[in-house]
C-alpha positions in Angstrom: -129.0 -153.0 -32.3 -129.4 -156.0 -29.7 -126.8 -154.0 -27.6 -127.5 -150.7 -27.8 -131.5 -151.6 -27.3 -130.3 -153.6 -24.1 -127.8 -151.1 -23.2 -131.0 -147.9 -23.0 -133.0 -150.1 -21.3 -130.7 -151.1 -18.5 -129.8 -147.3 -18.5 -133.1 -145.9 -18.0 -133.3 -148.7 -15.2 -130.2 -147.3 -13.3 -131.5 -143.8 -13.8 -134.2 -144.5 -12.1 -133.0 -146.7 -9.4 -130.6 -143.8 -9.0 -133.0 -141.2 -8.4 -134.8 -143.0 -5.5 -131.4 -143.6 -3.5 -131.8 -140.1 -1.8 -134.9 -141.0 -0.1 -133.2 -144.0 1.2 -131.1 -142.0 3.6 -132.2 -142.2 7.2 -134.5 -144.7 6.1 -134.7 -148.6 6.0 -132.2 -149.8 2.8 -134.0 -153.1 2.4 -133.2 -153.5 -1.0 -131.5 -156.6 -2.8 -129.3 -155.0 -4.6 -128.1 -151.4 -2.5 -124.6 -153.3 -0.9 -124.4 -149.6 1.2 -124.0 -146.0 1.3 -121.4 -143.7 2.8 -120.7 -140.0 2.9 -117.1 -140.7 1.9 -115.8 -140.1 -1.6 -113.4 -142.7 -2.9 -110.8 -141.1 -4.9 -111.6 -142.9 -7.9 -114.9 -141.2 -7.5 -113.8 -137.9 -7.9 -114.1 -136.8 -11.6 -116.6 -136.2 -13.6 -118.3 -139.7 -13.9 -122.1 -140.3 -12.3 -121.6 -144.3 -12.1 -118.1 -146.0 -11.3 -117.6 -150.2 -12.6 -115.6 -151.6 -10.2 -114.8 -154.9 -8.6 -118.3 -156.3 -10.2 -120.2 -153.2 -8.2 -121.1 -149.8 -9.5 -120.7 -146.9 -7.7 -123.3 -143.9 -8.1 -122.2 -140.8 -6.7 -125.4 -138.3 -5.6 -126.0 -135.1 -3.0 -128.6 -134.7 -0.1 -129.2 -131.5 1.5 -125.8 -129.9 0.1 -123.8 -132.9 0.8 -122.5 -135.9 -1.3 -122.8 -139.4 -0.7 -122.3 -142.6 -2.4 -124.6 -145.6 -2.8 -122.8 -148.9 -3.5 -124.8 -151.4 -6.3 -125.0 -155.1 -7.5 -124.6 -155.1 -10.9 -127.0 -158.0 -11.1 -129.9 -155.0 -11.0 -129.0 -154.6 -14.7 -128.8 -158.5 -15.5 -132.7 -158.8 -15.9 -132.8 -155.9 -19.0 -129.0 -157.0 -20.1 -129.8 -160.5 -20.1 -133.1 -161.4 -22.0 -133.6 -164.6 -23.3 -135.3 -162.5 -26.0 -133.6 -160.1 -28.9 -132.9 -160.3 -32.5 -129.7 -162.3 -32.0 -131.2 -164.9 -29.4 -130.9 -167.9 -32.0 -126.8 -167.0 -32.0 -127.1 -167.7 -28.0 -125.4 -164.0 -27.6 -122.9 -163.6 -24.2 -123.8 -160.1 -22.6 -121.7 -158.3 -19.5 -120.5 -155.2 -17.9 -116.7 -154.7 -18.9 -114.6 -151.1 -18.8 -112.4 -151.9 -21.6 -113.3 -152.8 -25.4 -110.0 -154.2 -25.9 -110.5 -158.0 -24.6 -109.0 -159.9 -27.0 -111.8 -162.4 -26.9 -112.1 -164.5 -30.0 -115.6 -163.6 -31.0 -117.8 -161.2 -32.8 -118.2 -158.6 -30.4 -120.4 -155.1 -30.2 -119.9 -151.8 -27.0 -122.6 -149.6 -26.1 -121.0 -147.2 -23.3 -123.4 -146.4 -20.8 -123.8 -142.2 -20.5 -121.8 -140.4 -17.6 -119.6 -144.1 -16.2 -116.5 -145.7 -17.2 -118.0 -148.9 -18.5 -119.9 -150.8 -21.5 -122.6 -153.1 -22.2 -120.9 -155.7 -24.4 -122.8 -158.2 -26.3 -120.4 -160.9 -27.9 -121.5 -164.1 -30.6 -119.0 -167.2 -31.1 -117.7 -167.4 -34.5 -118.2 -170.8 -34.6 -122.0 -170.4 -34.4 -122.2 -168.6 -37.0 -119.9 -170.8 -39.0 -121.9 -174.1 -38.0 -125.5 -172.1 -38.9 -124.3 -170.9 -42.1 -123.2 -174.9 -42.9 -126.1 -176.2 -42.0 -128.1 -173.3 -44.2 -126.0 -174.0 -46.9 -126.2 -177.8 -46.9 -130.5 -177.3 -46.8 -130.7 -175.4 -50.0 -127.9 -177.6 -51.9 -130.1 -180.4 -50.6 -133.6 -179.1 -52.1 -132.0 -177.1 -55.5 -130.5 -181.2 -56.4 -133.4 -181.9 -57.8 -136.1 -179.2 -58.8 -133.1 -176.2 -59.7 -135.2 -174.6 -62.5 -138.7 -174.7 -61.5 -137.9 -173.5 -58.2 -135.7 -170.8 -59.9 -138.3 -169.6 -61.6 -141.0 -170.1 -59.2 -138.9 -167.9 -56.9 -138.5 -165.1 -59.3 -142.1 -164.8 -60.1 -143.9 -165.6 -57.2 -142.6 -167.8 -54.5 -139.6 -165.0 -53.7 -142.3 -162.3 -53.2 -144.4 -164.9 -51.0 -141.3 -166.0 -48.7 -139.4 -162.7 -48.4 -142.8 -160.7 -47.5 -142.6 -161.1 -43.7 -139.0 -160.5 -43.6 -139.5 -157.7 -45.7 -142.3 -156.6 -43.9 -140.4 -156.6 -40.7 -137.0 -154.8 -42.0 -139.9 -152.3 -43.2 -141.7 -151.8 -39.9 -138.0 -151.6 -38.5 -136.7 -148.9 -41.0 -140.4 -146.9 -39.5 -139.3 -147.0 -36.6 -136.7 -145.0 -37.6 -138.7 -142.3 -38.8 -141.7 -142.1 -36.7 -142.2 -142.3 -33.2 -142.4 -146.1 -31.4 -145.9 -145.2 -30.2 -147.3 -144.8 -33.8 -145.4 -148.2 -35.3 -147.2 -150.8 -34.5 -146.2 -155.1 -35.1 -149.0 -157.0 -37.0 -147.1 -159.7 -37.9 -148.0 -162.2 -35.7 -151.8 -162.2 -36.2 -151.4 -163.8 -39.3 -149.4 -166.0 -38.5 -146.8 -169.0 -36.3 -143.8 -169.0 -37.6 -140.4 -167.5 -36.4 -141.0 -164.6 -38.0 -144.4 -163.8 -36.9 -143.0 -165.0 -33.4 -140.3 -162.5 -33.9 -142.9 -159.7 -34.5 -144.9 -160.7 -31.6 -141.6 -159.5 -29.5 -141.0 -156.9 -31.0 -144.3 -155.3 -30.3 -144.0 -156.9 -26.9 -140.5 -155.1 -26.4 -142.4 -151.8 -27.8 -145.2 -151.6 -25.7 -143.2 -152.4 -22.9 -140.7 -149.9 -23.9 -143.3 -147.2 -24.3 -144.5 -147.9 -20.6 -140.9 -147.5 -19.8 -140.9 -144.0 -21.5 -144.2 -142.6 -20.1 -143.0 -144.1 -16.4 -139.6 -141.8 -16.8 -142.2 -138.8 -18.4 -144.3 -138.6 -15.3 -141.5 -138.7 -13.1 -139.4 -135.5 -15.3 -143.1 -133.9 -15.3 -143.2 -134.3 -11.7 -140.3 -132.8 -11.4 -139.9 -130.2 -14.3 -143.2 -129.2 -13.7 -143.8 -128.3 -10.3 -142.7 -125.1 -10.1 -145.7 -123.8 -12.4 -148.0 -126.8 -10.4 -148.0 -124.9 -7.2 -150.3 -122.4 -7.9 -152.9 -125.4 -9.1 -151.8 -128.2 -7.4 -154.9 -129.6 -8.0 -155.4 -129.4 -11.4 -151.5 -131.2 -11.4 -152.4 -134.6 -9.4 -155.3 -134.9 -11.5 -152.8 -134.9 -14.6 -150.3 -137.4 -12.7 -153.5 -138.9 -11.7 -154.7 -139.7 -15.1 -151.2 -140.8 -16.5 -150.6 -143.7 -13.5 -154.2 -144.8 -14.7 -152.7 -144.9 -17.8 -149.2 -146.3 -16.9 -150.1 -148.5 -14.5 -153.7 -150.2 -16.1 -155.3 -148.9 -13.6 -159.6 -148.7 -13.5 -159.4 -145.4 -11.6 -157.6 -143.6 -8.6 -157.5 -141.0 -6.2 -155.4 -138.9 -4.0 -156.1 -137.5 -0.3 -154.0 -134.7 0.6 -154.7 -133.5 4.8 -153.2 -130.2 6.0 -153.7 -128.4 9.4 -156.9 -131.3 9.6 -158.3 -130.0 6.7 -158.8 -132.5 3.9 -158.6 -132.3 0.2 -159.0 -135.1 -2.8 -158.0 -135.1 -6.4 -159.4 -138.0 -8.8 -158.5 -139.5 -12.0 -160.9 -139.0 -15.0 -161.4 -142.8 -15.3 -162.2 -142.9 -11.7 -164.9 -140.6 -11.9 -166.1 -142.0 -15.3 -166.4 -145.2 -13.6 -168.5 -144.3 -10.6 -170.5 -142.2 -13.0 -170.7 -145.6 -14.7 -171.9 -148.0 -11.0 -169.0 -149.9 -11.1 -168.2 -151.1 -7.9 -164.6 -150.7 -7.2 -164.9 -152.4 -4.3 -164.7 -155.8 -6.6 -161.3 -155.0 -7.6 -157.6 -154.9 -5.9 -157.2 -151.6 -4.0 -153.7 -150.2 -3.9 -153.0 -147.6 -1.1 -150.3 -146.3 -0.1 -150.1 -143.4 2.7 -146.3 -140.9 3.2 -146.6 -138.3 6.1 -145.2 -135.1 4.8 -144.4 -133.8 8.6 -146.4 -134.0 12.2 -149.6 -132.9 11.2 -150.6 -133.7 6.8 -149.8 -136.3 4.9 -150.5 -137.8 1.0 -152.2 -141.2 0.2 -152.6 -142.8 -2.9 -155.5 -145.2 -3.9 -155.4 -147.1 -6.9 -158.1 -150.0 -8.5 -156.6 -152.8 -10.4 -157.5 -155.9 -11.6 -154.7 -157.6 -10.9 -152.3 -157.0 -7.9 -149.6 -154.7 -8.2 -146.1 -156.4 -9.3 -142.8 -154.9 -6.6 -141.7 -152.8 -9.5 -145.2 -150.9 -10.1 -145.4 -150.4 -6.1 -141.2 -148.7 -6.2 -142.1 -146.7 -9.1 -145.5 -145.3 -7.1 -143.4 -144.6 -4.5 -140.7 -142.3 -6.5 -143.8 -140.3 -8.2 -145.5 -139.9 -4.4 -141.7 -138.5 -3.6 -141.8 -136.2 -6.0 -145.3 -134.8 -5.2 -144.5 -134.3 -1.8 -141.9 -132.1 -2.8 -144.4 -130.4 -4.6 -146.5 -129.6 -2.3 -143.6 -128.8 -0.1 -142.9 -126.4 -2.6 -146.5 -124.7 -2.9 -146.4 -124.2 0.9 -142.9 -122.5 0.5 -144.3 -120.2 -2.2 -147.9 -119.8 -0.6 -147.8 -120.2 3.2 -146.1 -118.8 6.4 -143.6 -121.2 7.9 -144.5 -120.6 11.5 -148.1 -119.8 12.0 -149.7 -121.8 8.3 -151.5 -119.3 7.4 -151.4 -117.5 3.8 -147.8 -115.6 3.0 -147.8 -111.9 2.1 -147.2 -112.9 -1.7 -150.7 -115.7 -2.1 -152.6 -112.7 -0.3 -152.2 -110.1 -2.6 -152.4 -112.6 -5.6 -156.0 -113.5 -3.6 -156.7 -109.9 -3.2 -156.5 -109.2 -6.2 -158.2 -112.3 -7.9 -161.5 -110.7 -5.4 -160.5 -107.2 -7.2 -161.4 -109.1 -10.6 -164.1 -111.2 -9.6 -166.2 -109.7 -6.6 -168.5 -106.4 -6.1 -167.9 -105.7 -3.1 -165.1 -107.2 0.0 -163.1 -105.8 2.7 -159.5 -106.3 4.4 -158.5 -106.0 7.6 -155.2 -105.2 8.9 -154.3 -106.5 12.2 -151.3 -105.5 14.1 -150.4 -107.0 17.3 -149.5 -104.0 19.9 -146.1 -103.4 21.9 -145.4 -106.8 20.1 -141.5 -105.7 19.7 -141.3 -105.4 23.8 -143.1 -108.7 24.2 -140.6 -110.1 21.9 -137.3 -108.1 23.8 -139.0 -108.8 27.4 -139.5 -112.7 27.1 -137.5 -113.7 24.4 -138.6 -114.6 20.8 -139.7 -118.2 21.4 -142.6 -116.3 23.0 -143.1 -114.1 20.3 -143.6 -116.6 18.2 -146.2 -118.6 20.8 -148.0 -115.0 20.4 -148.1 -115.4 16.8 -149.9 -118.9 16.7 -152.1 -118.1 19.4 -153.5 -115.1 18.2 -154.0 -116.8 14.4 -155.8 -119.6 16.4 -157.7 -116.6 17.6 -159.0 -115.4 14.2 -159.2 -119.2 12.9 -162.3 -119.3 15.8 -163.6 -116.2 15.3 -163.9 -115.1 12.0 -166.4 -116.1 9.3 -166.2 -119.7 7.6 -165.1 -117.7 4.0 -162.8 -115.1 6.0 -159.2 -116.0 4.5 -156.8 -115.3 6.9 -152.8 -114.3 5.9 -149.4 -113.1 7.6 -148.7 -109.7 6.1 -144.7 -109.5 8.1 -144.1 -109.4 11.7 -146.8 -109.3 13.7 -149.3 -107.9 10.9 -151.9 -110.1 9.5 -154.1 -109.4 6.8 -157.8 -111.3 7.2 -159.7 -110.8 3.8 -163.5 -110.6 4.2 -165.4 -111.6 1.1 -168.9 -110.5 0.5 -168.9 -107.5 3.4 -168.9 -104.3 3.6 -167.4 -101.8 6.0 -170.2 -102.2 8.3 -170.2 -105.6 8.6 -166.4 -105.4 8.4 -166.2 -103.4 11.8 -168.5 -105.9 13.4 -165.8 -108.3 12.4 -163.0 -106.8 13.1 -164.4 -105.6 17.0 -165.3 -109.2 17.3 -161.3 -110.0 16.9 -160.0 -107.5 18.8 -162.0 -108.4 21.7 -161.6 -112.4 21.6 -157.6 -111.1 21.5 -157.6 -109.0 24.0 -159.7 -111.3 26.6 -157.8 -114.5 26.8 -154.8 -114.4 28.2 -151.4 -116.2 26.9 -149.6 -118.0 29.8 -146.1 -117.6 30.3 -144.3 -119.1 33.3 -147.1 -119.1 35.2 -148.1 -115.4 34.4 -150.9 -114.3 32.5 -150.2 -112.1 30.1 -153.3 -109.8 27.8 -152.8 -109.2 24.6 -154.3 -106.3 22.2 -154.5 -105.6 18.4 -155.1 -102.5 16.5 -157.5 -103.1 13.4 -157.4 -100.7 10.2 -160.1 -101.2 7.8 -160.4 -100.9 4.0 -163.2 -101.5 1.7 -163.2 -102.0 -1.9 -163.8 -100.5 -4.0 -165.0 -98.0 -1.9 -161.4 -97.3 -1.2 -159.5 -98.0 -4.4 -159.7 -101.0 -7.0 -156.2 -102.1 -6.8 -154.4 -104.5 -3.9 -151.8 -101.3 -2.9 -154.8 -98.9 -2.4 -156.4 -100.7 -0.2 -153.7 -101.9 1.7 -152.1 -98.3 2.1 -156.4 -97.4 3.1 -156.3 -100.0 5.7 -152.7 -98.9 6.9 -154.0 -95.3 7.5 -156.6 -96.5 9.3 -154.6 -99.2 11.7 -152.0 -95.9 12.4 -154.9 -93.7 13.4 -156.1 -97.1 15.5 -152.2 -96.8 17.2 -152.0 -93.2 17.3 -155.2 -93.4 19.2 -154.6 -95.5 22.4 -154.0 -99.1 20.4 -156.8 -101.9 21.0 -158.9 -99.8 18.8 -160.2 -101.4 15.3 -160.5 -98.2 12.6 -162.9 -98.0 9.3 -161.9 -94.4 7.6 -164.5 -92.9 5.2 -162.3 -92.3 1.5 -162.4 -88.4 2.6 -160.7 -89.4 6.0 -158.5 -91.3 4.5 -157.7 -88.4 1.2 -157.7 -85.9 4.6 -154.5 -87.9 6.4 -152.7 -88.4 3.1 -152.8 -84.8 2.2 -151.9 -84.2 5.6 -149.3 -86.1 5.8 -147.8 -85.0 2.6 -148.3 -81.4 4.1 -146.2 -82.4 7.0 -143.2 -83.6 4.9 -143.6 -80.9 2.4 -143.4 -78.0 5.5 -140.2 -80.2 7.1 -138.5 -80.2 3.9 -138.7 -77.0 3.0 -137.6 -75.9 7.3 -134.6 -77.6 6.8 -133.7 -76.8 3.1 -134.2 -73.1 4.2 -132.6 -73.3 7.9 -135.5 -72.9 10.1 -134.8 -75.4 12.4 -134.4 -74.1 15.9 -132.9 -75.2 19.1 -135.0 -74.6 22.0 -133.4 -74.9 26.0 -135.5 -75.7 28.7 -133.8 -75.5 32.3 -133.0 -78.3 34.5 -132.4 -77.1 38.2 -130.8 -79.3 41.1 -133.6 -80.5 43.4 -132.2 -79.3 46.4 -130.5 -76.2 45.4 -132.8 -74.8 42.6 -129.3 -73.9 41.3 -129.8 -74.8 37.3 -127.9 -77.9 36.4 -127.9 -78.0 32.5 -130.5 -77.2 29.8 -132.3 -80.0 27.6 -132.7 -79.0 23.4 -136.0 -79.0 22.0 -136.4 -78.6 18.3 -139.1 -76.3 16.9 -139.7 -75.0 13.3 -140.0 -71.3 13.1 -143.1 -70.5 10.8 -142.1 -67.2 8.9 -145.9 -66.4 7.8 -147.1 -66.4 11.5 -144.2 -65.1 13.0 -144.2 -68.0 15.7 -142.1 -71.4 17.0 -144.2 -75.2 15.5 -142.7 -77.5 18.9 -141.6 -80.9 17.8 -145.1 -83.0 19.0 -146.9 -80.9 15.9 -143.9 -82.6 13.2 -141.6 -85.4 15.2 -143.6 -88.7 13.8 -144.2 -87.1 10.5 -140.2 -86.6 10.5 -139.2 -90.5 11.5 -142.0 -91.6 9.4 -139.9 -89.9 6.7 -136.8 -90.7 7.5 -136.0 -86.9 8.4 -135.5 -87.3 12.3 -132.0 -88.1 11.8 -131.3 -84.9 10.1 -133.2 -83.0 12.0 -131.1 -83.8 15.6 -127.5 -83.1 13.8 -129.0 -79.4 12.5 -130.3 -79.1 16.1 -127.0 -80.1 17.8 -124.9 -78.6 15.9 -126.8 -74.7 16.6 -127.4 -75.8 20.2 -123.3 -76.6 20.6 -122.3 -73.7 18.8 -124.9 -71.4 20.9 -123.9 -72.4 24.3 -119.8 -72.4 23.0 -120.1 -68.7 21.8 -122.0 -67.9 25.2 -119.6 -69.6 26.8 -122.1 -71.6 29.1 -120.4 -74.1 31.5 -123.8 -76.1 32.3 -125.1 -79.3 31.0 -126.3 -80.0 27.8 -129.5 -82.5 27.1 -129.4 -83.4 23.4 -132.6 -85.6 22.5 -131.6 -88.5 19.6 -133.8 -90.6 17.3 -133.1 -93.9 16.3 -131.8 -93.3 13.1 -128.8 -91.2 14.8 -128.4 -93.9 17.0 -127.5 -96.3 15.1 -125.7 -94.6 12.1 -122.3 -95.8 12.3 -119.8 -92.3 12.2 -122.5 -90.4 14.4 -121.4 -90.4 17.5 -117.6 -89.6 16.1 -118.9 -86.8 14.6 -120.5 -85.9 17.6 -117.5 -85.8 19.8 -115.2 -83.8 16.7 -118.2 -81.1 17.1 -118.1 -81.1 20.5 -114.1 -80.8 20.8 -114.0 -78.5 18.1 -116.3 -75.8 19.7 -114.6 -76.3 23.4 -117.6 -78.3 24.9 -116.3 -81.1 26.8 -118.2 -84.5 26.0 -118.8 -85.3 29.6 -121.3 -82.2 30.2 -122.9 -83.4 27.2 -126.0 -85.9 27.8 -127.4 -88.0 25.2 -131.0 -88.9 25.8 -132.4 -92.3 24.5 -136.5 -93.0 25.1 -136.8 -96.0 27.3 -139.0 -97.2 24.4 -135.9 -97.0 22.1 -134.0 -98.6 24.9 -135.9 -101.9 25.4 -136.8 -102.4 21.3 -133.1 -103.1 20.4 -131.4 -104.1 24.1 -127.9 -105.7 22.5 -126.9 -102.9 20.0 -128.2 -99.7 22.2 -126.3 -101.7 25.4 -123.1 -101.2 23.1 -124.0 -98.3 21.6 -124.2 -97.0 25.5 -120.6 -98.3 26.5 -119.6 -97.0 23.2 -120.4 -93.3 23.9 -119.3 -93.2 27.3 -115.7 -94.4 26.1 -115.8 -91.1 24.2 -117.1 -89.0 27.4 -120.5 -88.8 26.7 -123.4 -89.5 29.2 -126.8 -90.7 29.2 -130.1 -90.3 30.2 -132.9 -92.8 29.5 -136.1 -90.4 28.9 -139.6 -91.3 29.7 -139.1 -93.7 31.9 -142.2 -95.1 33.1 -144.4 -94.3 30.3 -145.8 -97.9 29.7 -142.7 -99.8 29.2 -140.6 -99.4 32.7 -138.7 -102.9 33.7 -136.1 -102.2 36.2 -133.9 -105.0 34.7 -133.0 -102.3 31.8 -131.3 -100.8 34.7 -129.3 -103.4 35.5 -127.5 -103.9 31.9 -127.8 -100.3 30.9 -124.6 -98.0 31.8 -127.1 -95.0 32.2 -125.9 -91.9 34.3 -129.3 -90.4 35.1 -133.3 -91.4 34.4 -136.0 -89.0 33.6 -139.1 -89.9 34.9 -142.1 -89.7 32.7 -144.8 -86.8 33.3 -147.8 -89.0 33.7 -146.4 -90.2 36.8 -145.2 -86.2 38.0 -148.4 -85.0 37.4 -150.6 -84.3 40.5 -148.0 -86.7 41.8 -149.0 -84.9 45.8 -152.8 -86.9 45.0 -151.7 -90.3 44.1 -150.4 -92.3 46.1 -150.0 -94.9 43.7 -147.7 -93.0 41.5 -145.6 -92.0 45.0 -144.9 -95.7 45.5 -143.5 -95.6 42.3 -141.7 -92.9 42.1 -140.0 -93.9 45.3 -139.6 -97.8 43.8 -137.3 -96.2 40.9 -135.9 -93.4 43.0 -134.4 -96.3 45.6 -133.1 -99.3 42.7 -131.7 -95.7 41.0 -130.1 -95.1 44.1 -128.6 -98.6 44.2 -127.3 -98.1 41.3 -125.9 -94.8 41.9 -127.9 -93.4 38.7 -129.1 -90.0 39.6 -133.3 -89.5 39.4 -134.8 -86.1 37.1 -138.7 -85.6 37.5 -140.1 -84.3 34.1 -143.1 -82.4 33.5 -143.0 -80.5 37.3 -146.0 -77.5 37.3 -147.1 -77.6 40.6 -145.3 -76.9 44.0 -147.0 -79.1 45.9 -145.8 -81.8 42.9 -142.0 -80.1 43.6 -142.2 -80.7 47.1 -143.3 -84.2 47.2 -140.6 -85.1 45.1 -138.6 -83.6 46.8 -139.5 -85.7 49.9 -139.4 -88.1 47.5 -135.4 -88.0 46.9 -135.1 -87.1 43.0 -132.4 -85.3 42.2 -133.1 -82.8 39.3 -136.4 -81.4 38.4 -137.7 -79.9 35.1 -140.7 -78.3 33.7 -142.6 -75.0 33.5 -142.5 -73.9 37.4 -138.2 -73.8 36.4 -139.3 -72.1 33.0 -140.1 -72.9 29.5 -138.5 -73.7 26.8 -136.6 -70.8 25.4 -135.1 -69.9 22.3 -132.4 -67.7 24.1 -130.9 -68.8 27.7 -131.2 -66.7 30.5 -127.5 -66.1 32.0 
């Protein structure tokens, strides 16, 4: 029993010590028992053992951040537990030690108890002569005592004395038997309160041992709970902190304790029940010894423990506190991961959805602002993702400074944020949104000494007007945001429920109309001529998609359906239909002109589409070099690297490339350096009334000059006036396109 008890105690100490070892890496190893830590795993540890005894040191294998380490610990770590002077066999002067073998051939009486996950045992031995000597002494006493009054003592023993003499021993035996059946917390030893003999002292030692064991057990349980309960604790961190503090008060005999958690300049305190009660009773906690332990979580947050005790804490209790604080820090980090966005340090999407649901359940009214940074993809690709991250952080700073104190900010994803505005109606929410929009648009972000002005678009939804569940409210806010984007960005929009329903209804009508047109083969290619600037001869035709409306007997232009086609993922299929019909038409008419084909984003990036287009051209007798594939400048810069590679691949198949809508708000001449294109098409916004607009003339002139330097042709779109044509020819454009030379038609005039 002594070997088993001491082995269990030392096993607990070894396990608790080993759990703290991962925290030692990278910090001071000022420890009496830790010899060293190494990342090199000895051959004898390449087995299932966790602990390994060799040459009077214990090797412990553990992991941190996915990497294995080995700690070498002095076996003396366990001696305070296994060499205690007290115990049920202490009168025999036992000898306890660690050994890796049970066949020691000792001329003693020995017992063995193996350590879990190890190759060694705790061995306890008693010398045989000690047993014999004590037996002889006891026998000699009995002979002397029984010599004179044997009969008297025999009668007394059987009738009275036997019960009285054996009562303490039977009492201890009874308590030990009770321990096997009940929890150690509910079995107490009282014999020492009624006497001072040896058995009373044994009872006292048993009680002291029982209390120490309960304390050790409580310590282990608390460490266990701080690890196993941390997943559920993330949603109720304050409640979990209080649970930990209450247990620490009990385990360390504290008069009270509290915990400070500081994060992003915000401070949260948790108090133990005992601390609050002591404060209520008017106790001066300053009269006690105060334990203060502060540990940093990261550069801008920390956790600080305060405990009050009559006695100064010992080293063991302080080490135990270190373990608990380490586990709490891990809980905090897990809580952040579950609830906060890593980059911006505001609530993440999951947490915001949870908060919206809670507000639905408890509030009469509130509003949601959905905020999107305008042209953020362009910012990322132009200045780099590091600058994009800086923009996101700056936006959060402005939001925190502009919002009401009760408003909650969360990152919805990418460049989108959600602001939850409790107790706000639509009108109040619109005012909040306008304040935010103005604050952001008026404050430039500085990058490399350049001031970059940022704008945002905001959609607003109101509970319960726009819905009674998170998805309905977010849908309404998203539709309002989409309308803000569509109306020119840098705008806050609040829609009535009827307006939201109308937009949703129109969206479904557009989708159904597009699907019906695909199903019933009502997509038709139209051809608009492109002429050579100097000669006026037709150089080629741009292919434009139209839907034939049978009821009204007219053709619907692309601008009325293309955005919805893209939104519902139908643009790629439309591209293929129009390309196939246009190529077959050119083949049947034997037109020896160039063909300009528009490509949607999905068509560009999907594997196999370029090969299929190449095969379609070849099978219809159309040379790939007479086919221009048009990419909008916006698409080109939104995925710079992939577009560059796709252009190179398309060129290898023989296709030529044109950048459409150049100068429509995304222009950066650096793209002409990296994209191997053949033509750039100047956007109509620069062409309209160019004969009257000197600024546009200067812009177009510079575009042409740089394009000529790169041997790239220039085409001007949407030319409608003779004066526009004349100035464009004078500036040096190569090709012209617009109503002045012909509208899009179903048939090509030869």
